[in-house]
TIBA-532397 format. One record per residue (C-alpha): residue in one letter; chain; x, z, y. Coordinates in steps of 0.2 Angstrom, whole numbers. Each point is the difference from the previous one (the first is absolute). Layout:
N
<A,A,<X,Z,Y>>
...
//
This chain:
641
<M,A,<1,-1,0>>
<P,A,<7,-5,16>>
<P,A,<0,12,17>>
<L,A,<-13,-3,10>>
<R,A,<9,-3,15>>
<A,A,<13,-12,-9>>
<V,A,<-2,-19,-2>>
<P,A,<-12,-3,-15>>
<P,A,<9,-11,-13>>
<S,A,<0,-19,3>>
<A,A,<-9,-11,-15>>
<G,A,<17,-7,-1>>
<R,A,<9,14,-3>>
<P,A,<12,-6,-13>>
<F,A,<5,-14,11>>
<A,A,<5,12,15>>
<E,A,<17,-6,-1>>
<Q,A,<-4,-17,5>>
<A,A,<-10,7,15>>
<T,A,<15,11,6>>
<G,A,<15,-13,-3>>
<E,A,<11,15,-6>>
<R,A,<9,-11,-12>>
<T,A,<8,-16,2>>
<D,A,<4,-15,-12>>
<A,A,<17,7,-4>>
<E,A,<-9,16,-6>>
<A,A,<-12,-12,-11>>
<A,A,<13,-8,-7>>
<E,A,<9,15,-6>>
<H,A,<-14,1,-12>>
<Y,A,<1,-18,-6>>
<A,A,<3,6,-19>>
<R,A,<-16,12,1>>
<L,A,<-9,-15,8>>
<V,A,<6,-12,-15>>
<R,A,<-5,13,-13>>
<I,A,<-16,2,7>>
<A,A,<-4,-19,-1>>
<Y,A,<8,-1,-17>>
<L,A,<-13,12,-7>>
<V,A,<-14,-8,9>>
<L,A,<2,-17,-5>>
<A,A,<-8,-4,-16>>
<P,A,<10,1,-14>>
<S,A,<-6,-17,-9>>
<L,A,<11,-9,13>>
<G,A,<14,6,-11>>
<R,A,<15,11,5>>
<T,A,<10,-13,8>>
<R,A,<-11,-8,11>>
<R,A,<-6,18,5>>
<V,A,<17,6,4>>
<L,A,<2,-17,11>>
<S,A,<-19,3,8>>
<A,A,<5,17,4>>
<H,A,<15,-3,11>>
<W,A,<-9,-14,8>>
<L,A,<-14,9,4>>
<A,A,<10,15,6>>
<Q,A,<11,-12,11>>
<R,A,<-16,-9,7>>
<A,A,<-8,18,5>>
<L,A,<17,6,9>>
<G,A,<-1,-18,10>>
<G,A,<-16,1,4>>
<G,A,<3,-13,15>>
<Q,A,<-6,11,13>>
<G,A,<15,6,9>>
<P,A,<6,17,1>>
<G,A,<-12,16,5>>
<P,A,<-11,12,-7>>
<G,A,<-11,-11,-12>>
<R,A,<16,-2,-13>>
<A,A,<3,19,-5>>
<Y,A,<0,3,-18>>
<A,A,<-18,3,-2>>
<C,A,<-4,-16,8>>
<V,A,<12,-9,-11>>
<R,A,<-6,9,-15>>
<L,A,<-18,-6,3>>
<R,A,<7,-18,1>>
<V,A,<9,1,-16>>
<V,A,<-15,8,-9>>
<R,A,<-12,-13,7>>
<S,A,<12,-14,-6>>
<A,A,<2,6,-16>>
<L,A,<-19,1,-3>>
<E,A,<-2,-17,8>>
<A,A,<14,-6,-14>>
<G,A,<-12,6,-14>>
<L,A,<-16,-9,5>>
<P,A,<-5,-15,-9>>
<L,A,<2,-19,8>>
<L,A,<-18,-5,1>>
<R,A,<-4,-20,3>>
<L,A,<-9,2,16>>
<A,A,<9,14,8>>
<R,A,<14,-2,11>>
<P,A,<15,7,-9>>
<R,A,<11,15,7>>
<R,A,<18,-1,1>>
<A,A,<3,14,-10>>
<Q,A,<-8,-8,-15>>
<F,A,<14,-12,-2>>
<P,A,<17,3,-6>>
<P,A,<14,7,13>>
<L,A,<8,-12,10>>
<V,A,<15,13,2>>
<P,A,<10,7,-10>>
<Q,A,<3,-15,-13>>
<V,A,<9,1,-16>>
<W,A,<4,-14,-12>>
<G,A,<4,1,-17>>
<L,A,<-1,19,-1>>
<R,A,<-14,14,-5>>
<L,A,<1,16,11>>
<F,A,<-7,14,-5>>
<P,A,<0,20,1>>
<H,A,<9,11,-11>>
<S,A,<-11,5,-15>>
<C,A,<-2,19,-1>>
<G,A,<-10,11,-14>>
<A,A,<-17,-1,-9>>
<D,A,<-8,9,14>>
<E,A,<3,-14,13>>
<L,A,<-5,-12,-11>>
<A,A,<-16,7,-4>>
<L,A,<-3,0,19>>
<E,A,<5,-18,3>>
<Q,A,<-13,-3,-13>>
<A,A,<-13,11,7>>
<L,A,<3,-9,17>>
<A,A,<-2,-18,-7>>
<G,A,<-19,7,-7>>
<V,A,<-6,4,17>>
<S,A,<-4,-9,17>>
<G,A,<11,-4,15>>
<P,A,<-8,14,11>>
<C,A,<0,13,-14>>
<R,A,<19,-3,-1>>
<A,A,<2,0,18>>
<A,A,<-10,17,0>>
<H,A,<10,8,-14>>
<V,A,<17,-4,11>>
<L,A,<-8,6,15>>
<R,A,<-3,15,-8>>
<G,A,<15,4,-11>>
<L,A,<14,-11,10>>
<E,A,<-5,4,17>>
<G,A,<-9,18,-2>>
<L,A,<-15,-5,10>>
<D,A,<-16,11,-3>>
<D,A,<-16,-11,-4>>
<A,A,<-7,-2,18>>
<E,A,<16,-8,6>>
<V,A,<1,-11,-17>>
<C,A,<-18,-6,5>>
<R,A,<5,-3,17>>
<V,A,<16,-12,-6>>
<L,A,<-10,-8,-13>>
<E,A,<-14,-6,12>>
<A,A,<13,-4,14>>
<A,A,<7,-11,-13>>
<G,A,<-17,-9,-5>>
<V,A,<-5,8,-13>>
<A,A,<-19,0,-2>>
<D,A,<-4,17,-10>>
<P,A,<16,12,3>>
<R,A,<-11,15,-8>>
<A,A,<-2,-10,-15>>
<A,A,<18,-4,-1>>
<L,A,<5,19,0>>
<L,A,<-14,2,-13>>
<E,A,<10,-13,-11>>
<A,A,<15,8,4>>
<D,A,<-4,16,-7>>
<V,A,<1,-7,-19>>
<L,A,<19,-1,4>>
<T,A,<6,16,-7>>
<A,A,<18,-3,-2>>
<P,A,<13,11,12>>
<H,A,<1,-7,19>>
<A,A,<19,4,-3>>
<L,A,<0,-15,-11>>
<L,A,<-2,-11,14>>
<A,A,<17,4,6>>
<S,A,<9,-5,-15>>
<P,A,<12,-15,0>>
<E,A,<-12,-10,-11>>
<F,A,<-9,-3,16>>
<D,A,<15,-3,11>>
<P,A,<2,-18,5>>
<C,A,<15,4,9>>
<S,A,<9,5,-15>>
<L,A,<-1,-15,-11>>
<Q,A,<7,-7,-17>>
<V,A,<4,-19,0>>
<R,A,<-2,-12,-16>>
<P,A,<2,-19,-2>>
<A,A,<-17,-9,0>>
<D,A,<-4,-11,-14>>
<P,A,<10,-18,2>>
<A,A,<-11,-10,-12>>
<R,A,<-15,7,9>>
<R,A,<6,-6,16>>
<R,A,<3,-16,-6>>
<R,A,<-17,-3,-8>>
<R,A,<-8,7,18>>
<G,A,<10,-14,8>>
<R,A,<-7,-13,-12>>
<T,A,<-18,6,3>>
<L,A,<4,-1,19>>
<L,A,<4,-17,-1>>
<A,A,<-14,-4,-11>>
<S,A,<-12,9,11>>
<L,A,<6,-10,17>>
<G,A,<-3,-17,-9>>
<A,A,<-19,6,-4>>
<L,A,<-1,4,19>>
<L,A,<6,-17,6>>
<V,A,<-14,-7,-12>>
<C,A,<-13,10,4>>
<G,A,<3,-3,18>>
<S,A,<0,-17,0>>
<L,A,<-17,-1,-10>>
<L,A,<-7,11,14>>
<L,A,<5,-14,12>>
<L,A,<-10,-12,-9>>
<P,A,<-16,-6,9>>
<G,A,<-17,10,-4>>
<D,A,<2,15,-10>>
<G,A,<15,-3,-10>>
<L,A,<-2,7,-17>>
<G,A,<-15,9,6>>
<G,A,<-13,-14,2>>
<P,A,<-19,0,-4>>
<Q,A,<3,9,-17>>
<A,A,<12,14,6>>
<T,A,<-4,17,-7>>
<S,A,<9,10,13>>
<G,A,<-10,7,14>>
<P,A,<7,-7,18>>
<L,A,<9,8,13>>
<Y,A,<-10,13,10>>
<S,A,<0,-11,16>>
<R,A,<-10,-13,-11>>
<H,A,<-12,11,-9>>
<H,A,<-18,-5,5>>
<S,A,<-4,19,3>>
<A,A,<16,3,10>>
<E,A,<-2,-16,10>>
<K,A,<-19,6,4>>
<A,A,<6,17,6>>
<L,A,<12,-6,11>>
<D,A,<-13,-13,8>>
<P,A,<-7,6,17>>
<A,A,<-16,-9,-2>>
<A,A,<-3,12,-16>>
<I,A,<2,16,10>>
<R,A,<-15,10,-2>>
<R,A,<-10,3,16>>
<V,A,<-12,14,2>>
<P,A,<-16,-2,13>>
<A,A,<-1,11,14>>
<G,A,<-16,10,-5>>
<L,A,<3,2,-18>>
<W,A,<5,18,1>>
<R,A,<-17,6,6>>
<G,A,<-9,-4,-16>>
<S,A,<14,2,-12>>
<A,A,<-1,14,-13>>
<R,A,<20,1,3>>
<M,A,<9,6,15>>
<D,A,<17,-5,-2>>
<F,A,<13,-13,4>>
<T,A,<-10,-13,-10>>
<V,A,<-13,0,13>>
<W,A,<10,-1,15>>
<P,A,<-4,-17,10>>
<T,A,<13,-11,4>>
<R,A,<6,0,16>>
<G,A,<14,-4,13>>
<D,A,<3,-16,12>>
<R,A,<9,-9,-12>>
<T,A,<-10,0,-15>>
<G,A,<-1,-20,0>>
<D,A,<19,-1,2>>
<T,A,<5,-8,-18>>
<G,A,<17,-1,6>>
<L,A,<2,17,2>>
<L,A,<-10,6,-16>>
<G,A,<10,-13,-10>>
<R,A,<16,8,5>>
<A,A,<-6,18,-3>>
<L,A,<-6,-5,-18>>
<A,A,<17,-10,-4>>
<T,A,<10,16,7>>
<W,A,<-10,11,-10>>
<A,A,<2,-10,-16>>
<R,A,<18,-3,2>>
<P,A,<8,11,15>>
<G,A,<16,-6,6>>
<A,A,<17,8,6>>
<A,A,<-6,-1,19>>
<V,A,<-17,11,-6>>
<V,A,<1,19,3>>
<S,A,<-12,7,-15>>
<S,A,<-7,18,-2>>
<A,A,<-10,8,-13>>
<T,A,<-8,17,-2>>
<P,A,<5,10,-16>>
<G,A,<-10,-7,-14>>
<T,A,<-4,-17,6>>
<P,A,<4,-15,-8>>
<D,A,<7,-14,12>>
<G,A,<-3,-15,-10>>
<P,A,<-8,-16,4>>
<P,A,<-21,-2,2>>
<M,A,<-7,-2,-18>>
<G,A,<-14,-11,9>>
<P,A,<-7,-2,17>>
<P,A,<0,14,10>>
<Q,A,<-13,7,13>>
<L,A,<5,-3,19>>
<L,A,<-3,15,10>>
<Y,A,<7,-5,16>>
<A,A,<12,-15,9>>
<G,A,<4,1,17>>
<E,A,<13,5,14>>
<V,A,<5,17,3>>
<G,A,<13,3,14>>
<T,A,<14,-12,-4>>
<A,A,<-4,-3,-17>>
<A,A,<-12,-9,-11>>
<V,A,<-7,11,-15>>
<V,A,<-9,-3,-14>>
<L,A,<-10,12,-11>>
<F,A,<-3,-4,-18>>
<H,A,<-9,11,-14>>
<D,A,<0,-4,-18>>
<G,A,<-10,14,-8>>
<L,A,<15,11,-3>>
<R,A,<11,-3,15>>
<V,A,<-1,-3,18>>
<V,A,<14,-12,6>>
<R,A,<5,-3,18>>
<Y,A,<11,-14,5>>
<A,A,<8,-1,19>>
<E,A,<8,-14,7>>
<P,A,<6,-3,19>>
<R,A,<-14,-9,10>>
<N,A,<9,-15,2>>
<A,A,<4,0,-20>>
<D,A,<19,-2,3>>
<P,A,<7,1,-18>>
<A,A,<17,6,9>>
<R,A,<-9,17,3>>
<G,A,<-5,3,-18>>
<A,A,<-18,8,-5>>
<A,A,<-5,17,-7>>
<L,A,<-10,2,-16>>
<D,A,<-8,17,-4>>
<F,A,<-11,6,-15>>
<A,A,<-10,17,-1>>
<R,A,<-12,4,-16>>
<V,A,<-18,2,6>>
<D,A,<-9,1,-18>>
<G,A,<-14,13,0>>
<A,A,<-1,-1,19>>
<D,A,<-18,6,7>>
<A,A,<-8,-1,18>>
<V,A,<12,14,6>>
<S,A,<17,-6,-6>>
<A,A,<-5,-18,4>>
<S,A,<-3,6,19>>
<A,A,<14,-10,7>>
<L,A,<18,-9,-3>>
<V,A,<16,-1,10>>
<V,A,<1,-17,6>>
<Q,A,<16,2,10>>
<R,A,<14,13,2>>
<R,A,<12,-3,13>>
<G,A,<11,9,12>>
<G,A,<-8,16,-4>>
<R,A,<-18,-5,2>>
<V,A,<-12,-4,-12>>
<R,A,<-15,-11,0>>
<Y,A,<-15,2,-14>>
<L,A,<-13,-12,-5>>
<T,A,<-17,10,-3>>
<A,A,<-13,-3,-12>>
<P,A,<-16,-8,6>>
<W,A,<-10,16,-3>>
<V,A,<12,11,11>>
<R,A,<-11,2,17>>
<E,A,<13,9,11>>
<A,A,<18,2,-1>>
<A,A,<11,13,9>>
<V,A,<16,8,1>>
<R,A,<3,19,-2>>
<D,A,<16,9,2>>
<L,A,<0,12,-14>>
<L,A,<12,12,8>>
<A,A,<-13,1,15>>
<P,A,<-14,7,-9>>
<D,A,<-9,5,16>>
<R,A,<2,-17,7>>
<P,A,<-16,-13,-2>>
<A,A,<3,-15,-10>>
<R,A,<5,-16,11>>
<T,A,<-11,-17,-3>>
<L,A,<11,-13,-7>>
<H,A,<-5,-18,6>>
<R,A,<-3,-14,-14>>
<D,A,<-1,-18,2>>
<G,A,<-14,-11,-7>>
<A,A,<9,-1,-17>>
<G,A,<3,19,-3>>
<V,A,<16,1,6>>
<T,A,<5,16,10>>
<D,A,<12,1,15>>
<P,A,<18,6,-4>>
<V,A,<2,20,-2>>
<S,A,<15,10,-3>>
<A,A,<3,1,-18>>
<P,A,<5,18,-6>>
<A,A,<20,-2,-4>>
<P,A,<9,17,1>>
<S,A,<18,-2,-7>>
<R,A,<1,16,-10>>
<D,A,<-12,6,-14>>
<D,A,<0,18,6>>
<G,A,<-9,-4,16>>
<A,A,<13,8,12>>
<D,A,<0,-17,12>>
<C,A,<-19,-4,-2>>
<R,A,<-8,0,17>>
<S,A,<-17,-9,-4>>
<W,A,<-9,-7,-13>>
<Q,A,<-13,-14,3>>
<A,A,<-13,-1,-13>>
<L,A,<-14,-14,-1>>
<E,A,<-17,6,1>>
<V,A,<-13,-11,-6>>
<R,A,<-20,3,0>>
<D,A,<-13,-10,-13>>
<G,A,<-15,8,7>>
<T,A,<1,15,-14>>
<A,A,<16,9,7>>
<A,A,<17,-1,9>>
<R,A,<14,-1,-14>>
<L,A,<18,2,5>>
<M,A,<15,-12,-7>>
<T,A,<17,-1,5>>
<D,A,<14,-14,-3>>
<L,A,<13,6,-13>>
<G,A,<10,-16,1>>
<E,A,<-12,-11,-12>>
<L,A,<-13,-13,1>>
<T,A,<-13,13,-4>>
<P,A,<-2,15,12>>
<A,A,<-2,17,-9>>
<R,A,<-16,10,2>>
<L,A,<2,18,5>>
<T,A,<-12,14,-6>>
<S,A,<-2,18,-1>>
<G,A,<-6,14,-11>>
<A,A,<0,5,-19>>
<P,A,<6,-14,-12>>
<T,A,<-17,1,-9>>
<S,A,<-9,-5,15>>
<P,A,<12,-8,14>>
<H,A,<-10,-5,16>>
<D,A,<5,-11,17>>
<V,A,<9,11,14>>
<A,A,<-13,8,10>>
<G,A,<1,14,11>>
<R,A,<11,9,12>>
<A,A,<8,11,-16>>
<E,A,<4,-15,-11>>
<R,A,<7,-10,14>>
<E,A,<11,16,6>>
<S,A,<6,0,-19>>
<W,A,<4,-19,-1>>
<A,A,<10,3,17>>
<R,A,<12,9,-8>>
<T,A,<-1,-10,-17>>
<A,A,<3,-19,7>>
<C,A,<17,1,4>>
<L,A,<4,4,-18>>
<L,A,<-8,-16,-6>>
<P,A,<17,-10,1>>
<A,A,<2,8,-18>>
<V,A,<-11,-11,-8>>
<R,A,<2,-15,11>>
<S,A,<2,-18,-7>>
<H,A,<-5,8,-18>>
<G,A,<-17,-10,-3>>
<V,A,<-9,15,6>>
<R,A,<-21,-2,1>>
<S,A,<-4,16,7>>
<V,A,<6,16,6>>
<N,A,<-9,17,-3>>
<S,A,<5,17,9>>
<W,A,<-8,15,-9>>
<P,A,<3,16,10>>
<Y,A,<-1,13,-16>>
<A,A,<5,15,7>>
<K,A,<3,13,14>>
<Q,A,<12,13,1>>
<R,A,<3,13,13>>
<L,A,<20,1,3>>
<P,A,<10,17,-1>>
<E,A,<5,9,15>>
<D,A,<-18,-6,10>>
<A,A,<8,-17,2>>
<G,A,<-18,-7,-1>>
<V,A,<-10,-12,-14>>
<A,A,<10,-14,-8>>
<R,A,<-10,-13,-9>>
<W,A,<6,-10,-16>>
<L,A,<-6,-19,-3>>
<C,A,<3,-11,-13>>
<T,A,<1,-18,6>>
<R,A,<-2,-13,-15>>
<A,A,<3,-18,1>>
<D,A,<-8,-12,-13>>
<T,A,<6,-18,-3>>
<W,A,<-10,-16,-3>>
<R,A,<8,-2,-17>>
<G,A,<-5,18,-5>>
<T,A,<16,7,-5>>
<G,A,<15,5,11>>
<S,A,<-11,12,11>>
<R,A,<10,13,11>>
<V,A,<-5,17,3>>
<L,A,<7,12,14>>
<A,A,<-3,19,1>>
<Q,A,<1,4,19>>
<F,A,<2,16,8>>
<Q,A,<-7,3,18>>
<A,A,<5,13,10>>
<P,A,<-9,7,15>>
<P,A,<3,-14,14>>
<E,A,<5,15,12>>
<V,A,<16,4,-13>>
<S,A,<2,-19,-5>>
<G,A,<3,-10,15>>
<G,A,<-17,-4,6>>
<A,A,<-17,-7,-7>>
<G,A,<8,-16,-4>>
<A,A,<14,6,-9>>
<P,A,<1,-8,-17>>
<G,A,<-2,12,-15>>
<A,A,<14,5,-11>>
<V,A,<1,-9,-17>>
<A,A,<-1,14,-13>>
<A,A,<1,-12,-16>>
<R,A,<-3,-18,-5>>
<A,A,<-3,-10,-15>>
<E,A,<-3,-15,-7>>
<D,A,<-11,-7,-13>>
<S,A,<-8,17,-1>>
<P,A,<-20,5,-3>>
<D,A,<2,15,10>>
<C,A,<-9,-1,17>>
<G,A,<-12,-14,-7>>
<T,A,<-17,-3,-9>>
<R,A,<8,3,-17>>
<R,A,<8,17,5>>
<P,A,<-6,7,16>>
<R,A,<11,13,1>>
<V,A,<18,3,8>>
<L,A,<12,15,1>>
<A,A,<15,0,13>>
<G,A,<13,11,8>>
<V,A,<12,2,15>>
<L,A,<11,10,6>>
<W,A,<-2,6,16>>
<R,A,<10,8,15>>
<S,A,<-10,11,11>>
<D,A,<3,2,21>>
<G,A,<9,16,-5>>
<G,A,<12,-9,-11>>
<R,A,<-6,6,-16>>
<W,A,<-3,-11,-16>>
<Y,A,<-16,0,-11>>
<V,A,<-6,-11,-15>>
<L,A,<-16,-5,3>>
<A,A,<-13,-10,-12>>
<A,A,<-16,-5,0>>
<G,A,<-11,-8,-14>>
<S,A,<-18,-8,-1>>
<R,A,<-15,8,-5>>
<Q,A,<4,0,-19>>
<F,A,<13,12,1>>
<T,A,<-3,18,-3>>
<S,A,<18,7,1>>
<L,A,<18,-7,7>>
<T,A,<17,5,-8>>
<A,A,<17,-3,8>>
<T,A,<16,2,-11>>
<G,A,<19,-5,2>>
<G,A,<7,4,17>>
<V,A,<-16,9,5>>
<R,A,<-11,10,-12>>
<G,A,<-17,6,3>>
<R,A,<-19,-2,-5>>
<A,A,<-15,0,10>>
<Q,A,<-19,-1,-4>>
<G,A,<-11,-14,6>>
<R,A,<8,-16,7>>
<L,A,<12,5,12>>
<L,A,<17,8,2>>
<A,A,<12,6,11>>
<L,A,<16,8,-6>>
<P,A,<15,6,12>>
<A,A,<16,-11,-6>>
<G,A,<18,-4,6>>
<E,A,<5,-16,9>>
<G,A,<3,-13,-11>>
<A,A,<-10,8,-15>>
<R,A,<-8,-12,-13>>
<A,A,<-15,5,-9>>
<R,A,<-8,-7,-14>>
<L,A,<-20,0,1>>
<D,A,<-14,0,-12>>
<G,A,<-19,6,1>>
<L,A,<-14,6,-13>>
<L,A,<-15,-9,0>>
<A,A,<-17,5,-2>>
<D,A,<-1,-6,-18>>
<G,A,<16,9,-5>>
<S,A,<13,-13,0>>
<R,A,<15,1,10>>
<V,A,<7,-14,11>>
<G,A,<16,-4,11>>
<A,A,<2,-7,19>>
<L,A,<-3,-17,5>>
<H,A,<18,-9,-2>>
//
């Protein structure tokens, strides 16, 4: 539990070396042998020991080079991340329709001809570990190495694997639990690619390979000549192989601007559904077939000049059929097109004059399962710290509300005839502890039934903000809930660009502080995603405004978790604690649980027990306590982590 008045830990804590710049290239290079060992262990054993040795050296050298110049981004943790990422990519299968990655091919350097290189053989335990590593996945090998060789705890391993592109780090950790070999074996000479044995390769085998290569080149020349013949070459009308994607009938139709689905303006009024499927086609360039054709072609085959992004868990492949056109028009200095294909919203943007030298942008966001509220708005442009929204046809009024000023009324936001709003300031604090947060502009939409708050979290779909217990969240309303969000909003960067659909803030307890310091509030803030997994939970401690920096001062994050059912509909409970210092300089362990808890217990550096769901114990500076609580059904559970 961090001290209340210390800076809460960053979500990127294992990579703090990158941010501080305390390590240099030379220091990272000192760990070359360790980096090569990591790469060798993570690489698939099916590659063979010689190729693994060469690939391990190549990946470590590439990671150390980096091509980014000197600076903090090349510290050891960053170089290790690049090694792990490349080693995992090297084990991916080569797919016909996917662009191959450089790490999937044999290394450029070092090259050794006529020799076989492999580490020294050791004992039976090392052999058994080698066989066990060959039978698990690449992410599992990486998790085992980061645990055993690097000494990272599970939370840090998850962060490294996620940064390396692993889709499910926790599954990799669970798989790594089956590897029971002692971690000390990872430091064995058996897995040291810097200490090698050398043997000659098979000369007869090399000669056979040379003859095979010459025969393959001859066959390639013959096939190339046939492909240059008129018509379909060997294919013709009797060919059994399918045509290329660009020549497939369904694919051609998906890229035809004339086949785009367009929704009439009033369809939503009589529809049983209220989501993106009933958004009308709007904008002043909906008839521009050149713009629409470029947007569809870029979607299917993005070039090198296209900047592309996708929310986590969103496929970024080409359209499977003619998509629905939501919007096509000029917004500021850009021409923007928005498509919907049932699963995703896709945004294409190019310079207004369609100058190809200035490139284009392509963004994907998952929106399956949208309803009338989550389909209320889309981000149509984000530029220079300002954001414009395209609102749904059922939105009657749009306004801007500064979450950090709960007493100020919302400011009316003008929209043009297509539903595009004027630009508003995008919330963009640079630190996820909220220390530099001065305002947070949220979009407030009214559909005739309620006012709903939504905020830009760096994606195409703004996230809905709610308050209340996890079993019955509701739209933010009333002074008390707006004041609560005023101290919560600046912590939202912790869930930014994570595919978030909604964020609920639940005040689950109040606690009178020792030494008559007032009453503190405990809140649990949960961000749920469109994809259903990857939820993030923050347990928050809000000291009284008079002792914590004012009514707009952000709360302190007492605990955080990812993919936890706590604070959600499946498990609407939470327990968290914090080390707090009074104005008199004395330290206390404070803890609070939701209504299901009947008693709380602290062990470790601070020991004590309290009846009920609140606990306050004297403590020393820097003390660490383990918390758990007894539920009404007799079960005992730990704190959020």
